[in-house]
C-alpha positions as CSV (number, residue, x, y, z in Angstrom):
1,X,-6.9,-80.9,40.1
2,X,-8.9,-79.5,37.2
3,X,-8.2,-75.9,36.3
4,X,-10.6,-74.0,34.2
5,X,-10.0,-73.6,30.5
6,X,-10.0,-69.8,31.1
7,X,-7.3,-70.1,33.7
8,X,-5.1,-72.3,31.5
9,X,-5.6,-69.9,28.5
10,X,-4.7,-66.9,30.7
11,X,-1.4,-68.5,31.8
12,X,-0.6,-69.7,28.3
13,X,-1.0,-66.2,26.8
14,X,0.7,-64.3,29.7
15,X,4.1,-63.0,28.7
16,X,7.1,-64.3,30.7
17,X,8.6,-60.8,30.5
18,X,5.6,-59.4,32.4
19,X,6.1,-61.9,35.3
20,X,9.9,-62.0,35.4
21,X,10.3,-58.6,37.2
22,X,7.9,-59.9,39.9
23,X,10.1,-62.9,40.4
24,X,13.2,-60.6,40.7
25,X,11.4,-58.4,43.2
26,X,10.2,-61.4,45.2
27,X,13.6,-63.0,45.6
28,X,15.6,-59.8,46.1
29,X,13.2,-58.6,48.8
30,X,14.0,-61.8,50.7
31,X,17.8,-61.4,50.3
32,X,18.3,-63.8,47.4
33,X,20.1,-62.8,44.2
34,X,19.2,-62.6,40.5
35,X,22.0,-65.1,39.9
36,X,20.2,-67.6,42.2
37,X,16.9,-66.9,40.4
38,X,18.6,-67.6,37.0
39,X,20.1,-70.8,38.4
40,X,16.6,-72.0,39.4
41,X,15.1,-71.1,36.1
42,X,18.0,-72.8,34.2
43,X,17.6,-75.9,36.3
44,X,13.9,-76.1,35.4
45,X,14.1,-75.0,31.7
46,X,17.7,-75.5,30.5
47,X,17.8,-71.8,29.5
48,X,21.1,-70.1,30.1
49,X,21.3,-66.4,31.0
50,X,21.7,-65.3,27.4
51,X,18.7,-67.3,26.1
52,X,16.6,-66.2,29.1
53,X,17.4,-62.6,28.2
54,X,16.4,-63.1,24.6
55,X,13.1,-64.7,25.6
56,X,12.4,-61.7,27.8
57,X,13.2,-59.2,25.1
58,X,11.0,-61.2,22.6
59,X,8.2,-61.0,25.2
60,X,7.3,-64.6,24.6
61,X,4.2,-66.1,26.1
62,X,4.5,-68.8,28.8
63,X,3.2,-71.2,26.1
64,X,6.2,-70.4,23.9
65,X,8.6,-70.2,26.9
66,X,7.8,-73.8,27.9
67,X,7.6,-75.1,24.3
68,X,11.3,-74.0,23.9
69,X,12.3,-75.3,27.3
70,X,13.9,-78.7,28.0
71,X,12.2,-79.4,31.3
72,X,14.5,-81.0,33.9
73,X,13.9,-84.7,34.3
74,X,13.4,-84.2,38.1
75,X,10.7,-81.5,37.7
76,X,8.1,-84.0,38.7
77,X,9.7,-83.9,42.2
78,X,8.3,-80.4,42.6
79,X,5.2,-80.8,44.8
80,X,3.1,-78.8,47.2
81,X,0.7,-76.0,47.0
82,X,1.2,-72.8,45.0
83,X,-1.4,-70.2,44.2
84,X,-4.0,-72.4,45.8
85,X,-3.3,-75.4,43.6
86,X,-1.6,-78.7,44.6
87,X,1.0,-78.9,41.8
88,X,1.0,-82.7,41.5
89,X,-2.8,-82.7,40.9
90,X,-2.8,-80.1,38.1
91,X,-3.8,-81.9,34.9
92,X,-3.0,-79.3,32.3
93,X,0.7,-79.7,31.3
94,X,1.4,-76.0,30.6
95,X,-0.2,-74.8,33.8
96,X,1.7,-77.5,35.8
97,X,5.0,-76.2,34.3
98,X,4.2,-72.6,35.1
99,X,3.3,-73.6,38.7
100,X,6.6,-75.6,38.9
101,X,8.4,-72.3,38.2
102,X,6.3,-70.4,40.6
103,X,7.0,-73.0,43.3
104,X,10.8,-72.8,42.7
105,X,10.8,-69.0,42.9
106,X,8.7,-69.2,46.1
107,X,11.1,-71.7,47.7
108,X,14.0,-69.5,46.8
109,X,12.3,-66.5,48.3
110,X,11.5,-68.4,51.5
111,X,15.2,-69.1,52.0
112,X,15.3,-72.8,51.2
113,X,18.8,-74.2,50.5
114,X,19.6,-74.3,46.8
115,X,20.3,-78.1,46.8
116,X,16.8,-78.6,48.2
117,X,15.2,-76.3,45.6
118,X,17.1,-78.1,42.8
119,X,15.9,-81.4,44.1
120,X,19.6,-82.6,44.6
121,X,18.8,-84.9,47.5
């Protein structure tokens, strides 16, 4: 799927710190925990809790966030539709990575089992 250059630029420049509280609210409102959210983020990016907190405090953009990340080798297994886009069809790498994260947070909030979210089998 081709996203517009404006859409891709907007995601790249958006700060992770501005979106993170929405992730927290979303998962907690569905009975999940911040620790589970951090586990999902760490699985995708390799960021431990300390590094994640530093990136939030630095108000890094999604572009910087994903440049610093070591994307999980199984991230390509994240498929489906999020925000109206079929993830596996997104052509812009940064936008695809941001949608991977959105999809994982969505699955967590929907009550999926952690081993399914983390593509463990």
